[in-house]
LUMFITOR-826148 format. One line per 5 residues: number of its first residue (from 0); for each residue x, y, z negated of N, C-alpha, C, CB. Coordinates in pm, 1 decimal. Glycine has a CB too. Example, Ala and Ser with C-alpha at 12.3 -4.5 7.8 and 13.67 -1.06 7.14 Angstrom:
2
0 = 1319.0 -569.0 -780.0 1230.0 -450.0 -780.0 1320.0 -330.0 -780.0 1130.8 -447.3 -904.6  1285.0 -225.0 -708.0 1367.0 -106.0 -714.0 1290.0 3.0 -787.0 1408.4 -59.8 -572.5
END
This chain:
115
0 = -1614.1 5378.2 3214.5 -1545.9 5426.7 3103.1 -1392.8 5433.8 3134.0 -1576.5 5338.6 2982.8  -1332.5 5541.0 3108.8 -1183.0 5553.3 3139.2 -1109.9 5577.9 3014.9 -1151.0 5668.2 3239.9  -979.0 5520.5 3019.2 -899.8 5537.6 2893.6 -799.1 5655.9 2924.2 -819.7 5395.6 2850.2  -757.5 5717.1 2824.4 -645.0 5813.3 2835.6 -533.6 5742.9 2893.6 -604.1 5875.3 2702.0  -444.4 5821.8 2978.0 -340.3 5770.1 3052.9 -243.4 5685.0 2963.7 -269.5 5883.2 3121.2
5 = -209.7 5737.5 2841.4 -114.4 5658.4 2751.8 -173.9 5520.5 2712.2 -81.8 5741.0 2618.4  -298.7 5529.1 2674.2 -358.9 5398.1 2625.3 -377.6 5305.6 2746.3 -501.8 5421.5 2550.4  -408.7 5358.5 2863.9 -422.7 5266.5 2981.7 -290.5 5191.4 3015.3 -468.6 5348.3 3107.3  -186.5 5281.4 3014.0 -46.7 5214.6 3039.2 -12.4 5111.4 2936.4 69.3 5321.2 3038.3  -49.0 5138.9 2808.6 -12.1 5054.1 2694.0 -100.1 4915.4 2713.4 -45.8 5135.6 2545.2
10 = -224.0 4937.5 2753.4 -316.6 4824.6 2782.4 -265.5 4733.0 2892.2 -453.6 4877.7 2822.6  -218.2 4795.1 2993.6 -167.0 4707.4 3102.4 -48.2 4639.8 3075.5 -145.5 4777.6 3219.1  41.7 4702.6 2992.6 169.5 4637.6 2949.0 138.7 4521.5 2863.2 261.8 4735.3 2872.5  43.3 4534.1 2774.2 3.2 4418.2 2687.9 -50.0 4313.9 2772.8 -100.5 4455.3 2581.4  -131.7 4334.5 2868.8 -185.1 4234.2 2955.3 -77.9 4163.8 3027.7 -280.3 4291.9 3049.8
15 = 18.2 4235.3 3079.3 130.0 4179.4 3155.3 213.5 4094.4 3064.1 215.7 4289.9 3219.6  240.3 4139.6 2942.3 316.0 4048.1 2844.7 239.4 3919.7 2814.0 343.8 4122.6 2708.4  107.6 3940.1 2791.4 24.4 3817.2 2767.7 25.6 3719.1 2883.9 -120.4 3856.5 2739.8  23.1 3768.7 3001.0 27.2 3672.6 3120.7 158.9 3611.8 3134.5 -7.1 3742.4 3253.5  264.1 3685.9 3102.7 400.2 3630.6 3114.1 427.8 3520.1 3002.2 506.0 3749.6 3102.4
20 = 368.4 3541.6 2886.4 381.9 3447.5 2780.3 314.6 3310.8 2797.0 332.3 3508.2 2663.4  211.2 3320.7 2879.6 131.5 3205.6 2909.3 179.7 3118.8 3033.8 -8.3 3253.3 2931.4  282.9 3174.8 3106.6 330.6 3102.4 3216.8 426.1 2987.2 3171.3 399.3 3197.5 3312.3  427.5 2885.2 3238.9 518.0 2774.0 3212.2 650.3 2812.9 3270.8 465.9 2638.2 3271.7  758.1 2798.3 3183.8 884.9 2828.3 3240.6 928.9 2712.7 3338.9 988.5 2849.7 3126.6
25 = 1005.7 2745.8 3441.8 1047.3 2641.2 3527.8 1178.5 2580.1 3472.6 1064.3 2693.9 3671.6  1166.9 2445.4 3470.5 1283.3 2365.9 3422.0 1351.8 2293.1 3529.6 1242.0 2267.7 3318.7  1476.6 2308.9 3554.7 1541.6 2235.7 3660.8 1548.4 2089.8 3626.8 1679.5 2290.1 3687.1  1575.2 2008.5 3722.1 1598.9 1868.0 3704.2 1719.1 1843.7 3614.6 1618.2 1801.2 3837.4  1823.2 1925.2 3622.2 1943.6 1910.1 3531.0 1906.0 1934.9 3398.4 2057.1 2001.1 3565.0
30 = 1827.6 2039.5 3363.9 1786.7 2073.0 3232.0 1693.8 1962.5 3179.2 1718.3 2210.6 3230.2  1604.1 1901.1 3258.7 1520.0 1811.2 3219.8 1600.0 1680.3 3181.0 1419.6 1793.7 3324.7  1699.3 1637.7 3261.6 1782.7 1526.1 3235.2 1863.2 1550.1 3106.7 1873.9 1499.9 3353.8  1916.5 1668.8 3087.6 1987.5 1706.5 2966.8 1903.8 1690.3 2845.5 2035.1 1845.8 2975.5  1782.4 1729.5 2847.8 1696.8 1718.4 2739.0 1655.0 1573.5 2704.8 1581.2 1800.0 2765.3
35 = 1640.8 1492.5 2809.0 1609.2 1348.3 2792.4 1730.7 1272.3 2727.5 1572.8 1283.9 2934.2  1846.3 1316.8 2772.4 1973.8 1256.4 2724.3 1994.2 1287.9 2580.8 2094.5 1306.0 2805.1  1964.6 1417.0 2548.4 1980.3 1469.6 2408.7 1879.6 1397.2 2321.1 1958.0 1628.7 2400.8  1756.9 1378.1 2363.6 1660.1 1312.8 2279.0 1696.8 1168.7 2258.5 1522.2 1323.9 2337.3  1754.9 1094.8 2353.1 1803.7 959.5 2352.8 1908.2 956.3 2255.8 1851.4 911.7 2486.7
40 = 2007.8 1033.4 2266.1 2118.9 1027.9 2180.2 2077.6 1062.0 2027.7 2226.3 1125.8 2234.7  1982.6 1144.9 2012.2 1930.6 1173.6 1879.6 1868.6 1052.7 1824.3 1831.8 1286.5 1881.3  1784.0 986.0 1903.7 1723.4 860.1 1848.7 1824.5 752.2 1818.5 1621.8 803.7 1946.1  1925.7 729.5 1901.6 2030.2 640.0 1869.4 2102.0 662.5 1748.3 2118.1 637.4 1967.7  2140.5 798.5 1721.8 2212.2 834.8 1606.7 2125.2 808.1 1476.0 2254.4 982.9 1619.3
45 = 1996.6 836.5 1497.8 1906.0 824.1 1380.5 1892.9 666.8 1349.9 1756.3 894.9 1412.3  1890.6 584.3 1451.0 1885.5 440.1 1427.4 2011.1 396.7 1353.8 1870.5 362.2 1560.7  2118.8 448.3 1401.8 2245.8 406.1 1353.5 2258.9 444.4 1196.4 2360.4 474.0 1442.6  2223.7 563.8 1170.5 2217.5 622.5 1036.8 2128.1 539.8 947.1 2167.3 766.9 1042.8  2015.0 498.3 1003.0 1920.6 411.4 925.9 1970.4 277.7 892.3 1797.1 393.6 998.9
50 = 2046.3 219.8 991.1 2106.7 97.6 967.8 2222.2 98.1 863.2 2153.1 49.0 1093.7  2301.5 197.6 871.8 2404.0 224.6 777.1 2352.6 238.7 635.2 2475.3 345.6 816.6  2248.6 320.5 621.1 2176.2 338.3 495.8 2120.4 214.3 440.6 2068.9 432.9 512.7  2067.7 126.9 526.5 2015.7 0.9 489.4 2119.8 -91.9 440.2 1945.8 -57.9 599.5  2238.7 -96.2 507.7 2341.2 -172.2 466.0 2396.3 -132.8 326.5 2440.9 -166.7 565.6
55 = 2406.4 -1.0 312.7 2447.9 57.1 181.1 2362.4 14.8 73.8 2449.0 204.5 183.2  2225.9 26.8 96.6 2133.7 -0.1 -19.1 2146.9 -151.7 -47.2 1976.4 42.5 13.9  2168.5 -236.3 47.8 2178.9 -378.8 25.9 2313.3 -413.1 -62.3 2180.9 -453.1 170.6  2411.8 -341.3 -24.9 2534.8 -361.3 -99.9 2520.1 -315.4 -245.3 2649.6 -286.8 -32.8  2454.8 -202.0 -265.2 2430.1 -140.7 -395.5 2345.7 -239.3 -485.1 2354.9 -1.4 -376.8
60 = 2248.7 -305.6 -416.4 2160.9 -400.4 -488.5 2256.5 -520.0 -531.9 2033.1 -451.9 -392.0  2339.2 -571.9 -450.4 2430.0 -674.4 -489.5 2527.2 -632.8 -602.6 2506.3 -717.4 -370.4  2582.7 -514.6 -596.9 2658.6 -462.0 -708.7 2580.7 -450.8 -832.7 2713.1 -332.6 -676.3  2460.1 -408.2 -828.3 2374.2 -389.3 -951.0 2355.5 -522.7 -1010.8 2233.5 -322.9 -919.6  2325.0 -633.6 -927.0 2309.5 -762.4 -985.8 2440.5 -812.4 -1040.6 2253.9 -858.4 -886.8
65 = 2550.1 -801.2 -971.6 2668.9 -845.5 -1012.5 2711.1 -773.4 -1149.7 2766.0 -824.7 -900.8  2689.6 -649.6 -1163.2 2722.4 -585.5 -1284.6 2638.3 -633.6 -1398.7 2710.0 -441.8 -1269.5  2525.2 -659.8 -1373.5 2431.1 -704.1 -1476.2 2464.0 -838.8 -1525.7 2292.1 -703.2 -1425.4  2488.3 -936.4 -1432.7 2517.0 -1079.7 -1456.0 2654.8 -1074.9 -1527.4 2519.0 -1170.4 -1314.8  2748.9 -1005.7 -1478.7 2882.8 -1030.3 -1540.5 2907.1 -950.3 -1669.4 2993.1 -995.6 -1440.0
70 = 2848.4 -827.4 -1669.9 2875.7 -736.2 -1791.0 2755.9 -699.8 -1883.5 2932.4 -604.7 -1740.3  2637.6 -736.0 -1829.9 2518.3 -705.6 -1906.8 2482.7 -550.6 -1885.9 2543.0 -741.6 -2063.1  2421.3 -503.6 -1993.8 2379.5 -366.5 -1983.5 2491.7 -262.4 -1979.0 2292.5 -337.1 -2095.0  2601.2 -307.7 -2039.1 2722.6 -214.8 -2027.8 2764.4 -201.9 -1889.6 2842.9 -264.1 -2109.7  2758.3 -307.6 -1816.0 2786.1 -298.6 -1670.9 2695.7 -215.7 -1584.9 2785.1 -428.6 -1616.9
75 = 2572.5 -219.7 -1619.6 2477.6 -122.6 -1554.7 2504.3 13.1 -1576.7 2345.4 -142.9 -1596.1  2571.5 40.9 -1692.0 2609.5 186.2 -1712.3 2707.8 247.2 -1609.1 2672.5 201.3 -1849.3  2767.7 162.5 -1535.9 2863.8 211.2 -1433.2 2794.2 238.8 -1306.6 2975.6 111.5 -1408.0  2673.8 196.0 -1289.9 2595.8 205.7 -1168.9 2582.0 350.9 -1121.9 2459.3 144.3 -1190.8  2543.8 448.0 -1210.2 2530.3 577.9 -1160.0 2656.3 640.1 -1090.7 2488.8 660.3 -1269.3
80 = 2776.7 598.1 -1141.3 2894.6 639.0 -1069.4 2909.8 580.4 -936.0 3009.7 608.6 -1144.6  2878.2 450.4 -924.7 2887.5 375.3 -800.6 2793.7 425.8 -698.8 2862.5 231.9 -823.6  2673.5 464.8 -743.2 2568.8 507.7 -644.5 2621.2 630.8 -570.4 2428.6 540.8 -716.7  2698.4 713.8 -636.8 2748.1 830.4 -566.1 2846.1 806.8 -457.3 2807.1 918.2 -658.3  2897.7 683.6 -437.8 2983.2 650.1 -336.1 2908.8 626.1 -199.7 3059.5 532.0 -378.4
85 = 2950.1 698.0 -103.8 2876.7 685.6 29.3 2948.1 590.6 120.1 2863.4 824.0 101.6  3061.8 573.9 106.4 3149.8 485.1 196.7 3113.9 345.4 183.0 3299.8 498.3 165.2  3057.6 277.5 285.6 3023.4 145.8 278.7 3131.3 44.3 256.9 2958.3 117.2 389.7  3247.8 70.4 316.1 3369.1 -11.5 297.2 3416.0 -11.9 155.7 3480.1 37.1 385.0  3412.8 102.0 91.4 3448.1 113.8 -55.1 3340.9 28.8 -142.9 3447.5 276.0 -100.9
90 = 3226.4 46.9 -100.7 3123.3 -31.0 -177.2 3135.8 -184.5 -159.5 2981.6 12.9 -132.3  3181.2 -223.4 -40.2 3208.0 -367.3 -19.2 3322.3 -413.7 -99.7 3234.7 -397.4 124.9  3429.4 -328.1 -123.9 3544.1 -365.2 -199.1 3503.4 -372.8 -344.8 3659.4 -267.0 -176.9  3407.7 -286.9 -386.9 3362.0 -308.9 -530.2 3285.7 -433.8 -553.5 3276.0 -196.4 -575.5  3198.5 -470.0 -455.5 3123.5 -582.2 -465.8 3210.6 -711.7 -469.1 3028.2 -582.6 -356.3
95 = 3310.8 -709.5 -377.0 3409.4 -811.9 -376.0 3493.0 -826.1 -503.5 3496.5 -788.6 -264.8  3522.7 -707.3 -552.0 3608.2 -701.4 -674.8 3538.7 -753.8 -799.9 3652.5 -557.5 -700.7  3399.7 -749.5 -796.7 3325.4 -809.1 -909.3 3354.8 -949.2 -930.2 3182.7 -795.6 -891.1  3390.9 -1018.0 -832.7 3424.9 -1163.6 -849.1 3553.9 -1190.1 -930.6 3441.1 -1228.0 -710.1  3645.9 -1099.3 -932.5 3777.1 -1131.1 -985.1 3805.7 -1046.5 -1109.8 3885.3 -1108.4 -877.6
100 = 3737.3 -923.2 -1126.6 3779.1 -836.6 -1237.5 3721.0 -894.5 -1362.9 3733.6 -688.0 -1217.5  3791.3 -861.7 -1468.7 3747.4 -914.0 -1604.1 3694.0 -804.1 -1693.7 3865.3 -984.1 -1676.9  3724.9 -681.0 -1660.5 3667.0 -562.5 -1739.1 3613.4 -457.1 -1647.1 3774.9 -496.6 -1832.0  3531.9 -368.1 -1705.1 3468.0 -261.3 -1631.1 3578.1 -166.5 -1588.6 3357.8 -188.7 -1715.7  3678.4 -150.8 -1668.3 3795.1 -61.4 -1638.1 3866.4 -112.5 -1512.1 3897.6 -56.2 -1761.0
105 = 3887.6 -242.9 -1501.2 3945.8 -291.1 -1372.0 3857.6 -266.3 -1252.8 3974.5 -438.6 -1379.5  3729.7 -283.3 -1272.5 3642.4 -257.4 -1161.7 3645.0 -105.1 -1120.6 3499.3 -302.6 -1198.8  3642.3 -23.3 -1223.3 3648.3 126.7 -1196.9 3777.6 167.5 -1123.9 3639.3 207.2 -1332.9  3885.3 90.9 -1148.3 4008.7 126.0 -1077.4 4005.6 98.5 -928.6 4122.3 52.5 -1136.6  3926.5 3.6 -898.2 3899.7 -37.0 -749.2 3853.3 89.2 -677.5 3783.0 -157.3 -734.0
110 = 3749.3 163.5 -726.5 3694.5 267.4 -650.1 3756.1 405.2 -684.5 3548.0 268.3 -669.4  3820.2 420.5 -797.5 3895.3 536.1 -822.1 4027.0 548.9 -742.9 3921.9 541.4 -962.0  4089.5 425.8 -715.3 4209.1 436.8 -637.3 4180.4 471.4 -488.5 4286.4 307.5 -647.5  4064.9 421.6 -443.6 4026.5 452.0 -304.2 3978.4 585.8 -282.0 3925.9 362.9 -258.5  3915.5 642.5 -386.3 3860.3 779.8 -378.2 3950.2 886.6 -390.6 3765.3 800.4 -473.1
END
């Protein structure tokens, strides 16, 4: 059985494209090393971000406890504002400030001045 010339040409082009798509591309050693270094850097950055988030969560738990112990339920009303703060150092300042402030407004001033 024979195909018309146009169909036969199209058929062979599709076969050629299929064969090319299944070939493994050659990766140079430089490319391979670059990929490995990129993966390693990505893993390290991920671990670092995870540690920072863990530290942030721990500080937030301390702040929550401090607010509740010092100011009761009205103190916990401040928590949604404080949770929005991403800077770990600013959160540490709030936690430390809980020891000396006498009012929620004094505590609020700590993070509003820094923000």
